[in-house]
N, C-alpha and C positions, 0 to 999 in steps of 0.2 A: 528806733534805738533798741538795742538788745537789753533785756531786763536782767538776765543773769550774767555775772562777770565771774569767770572761773579761773582760778590759779591752780597750777599743779606742780608738785615737787615729788621727785622719786627717782627710781632707777632707770635702766635703759629702755624699759617699756614706755616710759613717758615720751622718749624721743622716737618711739616706734622702731626699735631695733628689729631688723629682719623683714620689715614691711615698709611701704611708702609712708611718709609723714602724714598724709591725709587719711591713712588707714589706721592711725594710732588711736587709742581709746580717748585721749583728751579732745582730739578734733571731732571724733564721732559723738562724744558726750555733748559737746557744745552745740552740734547740729541738732541732736535729738531734743535738746532743751531750748532751742532757739536762742542760745546765748553766745558768748564769745570768750575765747581764751585770752586773758589779759596778762598772764604771766606763766612761764613754764621753765622749770629747771630739772634737767635730767642728770643721770649718773651721780646722784647724791646719796650719801649714807646717812643713817640716823644721827650720827655725831656731827654731821654738817648742817643740821637743821637751823641752829642759831644764825649762821651766816646767810642762809637762803630764805628763811621765812620773812624776815623784816623787809627786804627789798620787794618781795612779792606783795606784801600787805600794803605797801605804798600805792599800789595800783587799785586799792579799795575793792577787792573782790567780794562778791556775795557768797562765794563758796571756795574753800581751799581743800583740794584733794591731796592727801599725803599717801604715797605708795612706796613704802620703804620696808626693807627687811629681807628681800630675796637674796641679796648678796651675803648678808650677815648670817642668816639661818639656812645654811646649806651643809651637806655632808662632805665638807672639805676641810681637812686638817690644815691645809695651806691658809685658807681664809680665816680659820679660827686662830691659828698662831699669830697671824697679823693683827687680829683684834686684841690678842693678849700682849702685843708689842714684842713678841719674840721674833724679830725680823731676821735674826741670824739663822734661825731654823726655817724661816718661811721665804727665803730669797728665791729659790727655784723649786716649784712644786715638782715632785717626781712624776715621771711619765705614767706610772701606775695610777696616780691620783685621778688624772683626767678620765681614764677608762672606767674607773670605779664610780666616779661621780656622775658620769653620763650613761651608766649601765641601765638598760631598759628592763632588765630582769625583774619580775614582780615578786620573786620569792627571796626572802631574806633569811639568812642563817642566824642562829643564836649568837654567834660572834658579832654579827652586824648589829643586832639589837643591843648587845652589850656596848658596842662602840657608840651607838646613838645615845645610850644612857649617860656615858661619860661626857660626850659632847654637850648634852643637855645641861648637865651640872655645871660645866665650865661656862656655857652661855648664860646661865642664870646668874652666876657670879659676876660676869661682865656687865650684864644689863642692869643689875641691882646695885652694884657697888662701884663701878668705874666712874671717875669724875666727869669725863666727857659725856657719858650717857646721862648722868644726873643733870648736867647743864642743859642738855637737849630737852629732857622732860620739863625742866623748870622754864625754859624758854617757851615751849609750847603752852604751858600753863599760863604764863604771863600774856602771851598773844591772845589766847582765848578769853582772858579777862579783859584785855584792852579792847578787843573787837567783839563785843557780845552779839552784834547783829550779823556777824560772819559765821557761816556754818563750816566747821572743820570736819571733813570726812576722812577718816583713817581706814585705809585698806589693809587687811591682814596680808602677810607674805603669800605670794601666789603658789598654787600647786604646780608641779611640773611632772615629767615622766620618770623621774628618779625616785624610787620608793624611800630611799634614805633621806633625801631632801624633804619629801612630804611629811615624814615623821617629825623632823626638826621644825618645819615651817608651821605645822599645826601647833606644836609646842610653843614656837615663837609667837604665834598669834594669841594663844592663851596667855602667855607671859606679858605681851604688850597690852592686851585688853585689860588685864588686872593691874597693870602698872600705871596706866593712864588714869588721870583724875576724872571724876564723874561730873561733867559740866553740861548745862542744857544746850550748848551750841557745839558739842562734840558728838559725832555719829560714828559708830564702829560698823564696818562692813566685813563680813567673813567671806573672803574671795573664794574659799573652797565650796561655798554654797552657790556661787555664780559660775564657776568653771569646773569642768570635769577633767580627770586625768585621762584624756582621750587624745591619741596622736592626731586626730583630725583638727584639733585646736592649736597645734604647735608646729612651728617652722623647724624646730630642732628640739632637743630634750628639755631645754630651759626657757624658750622664748615663744610667745604666742604668735600665731599667724593671723592674717586678716579676719578669719572667722572667730578666732579667740578674742581679738580686740573688740570685735562687734558684740560678742556675747557679754564681755565685761562692761562695755559702754551701756548696753541695754539694762543690765542689772543695776548699774550705778544710777542711770537716769530714773529708774523706778524708785530707788532709794531716795533720791533728791525730791522727786515729786511727792512721795508718801510723806516725807518729813515736812515739806512745804505745806501740805494740806493740814497736817497735824498742828503746825505752828500758827495757822490762821485763826 
């Protein structure tokens, strides 16, 4: 019988977008730890956590991995306007947006940094004050209290090959880390320490390739084993 029961909720990386399902980090993580994936929900946003966490927890996982924030913390006005519920302005992203957000250029102008600063302020307002985000934080807090024997591992938003995204995702990681409550069964993992902004790890500008998923799974496995030893 497998000792570790792992549930995973997150974005498209959970489903292994761009790679075969058996190459995705949840599958690799379970193999490395000689465990099994008992629940898996992909394409989820942070505001969707209340509807996804409870069904996953009915499977009695020993570990819940939460990989959320890539979609929300990106250098895309389209995605930001949708979070602000300004759907009238966010219906059709302009063609220029896709080329800007997927630009591999490493040099950013002062105007771009100014844009990142404005986006960061708006994102802070959303994540601190919007009712759906508050509900998700409250749900996560209740679940951690209800299941003290379950380890909740929260992954920061992933790095990618877009420098604008990386600025916002580092900021988003800092924001999330400080917004989450400090509980003994909550573990924070900075994905920027596990992954490099190296094209060899990516199938495109935003998604990990098999090598990237493998690097992530090894880093997560080390985190799980370290925390298991410390808890003994």
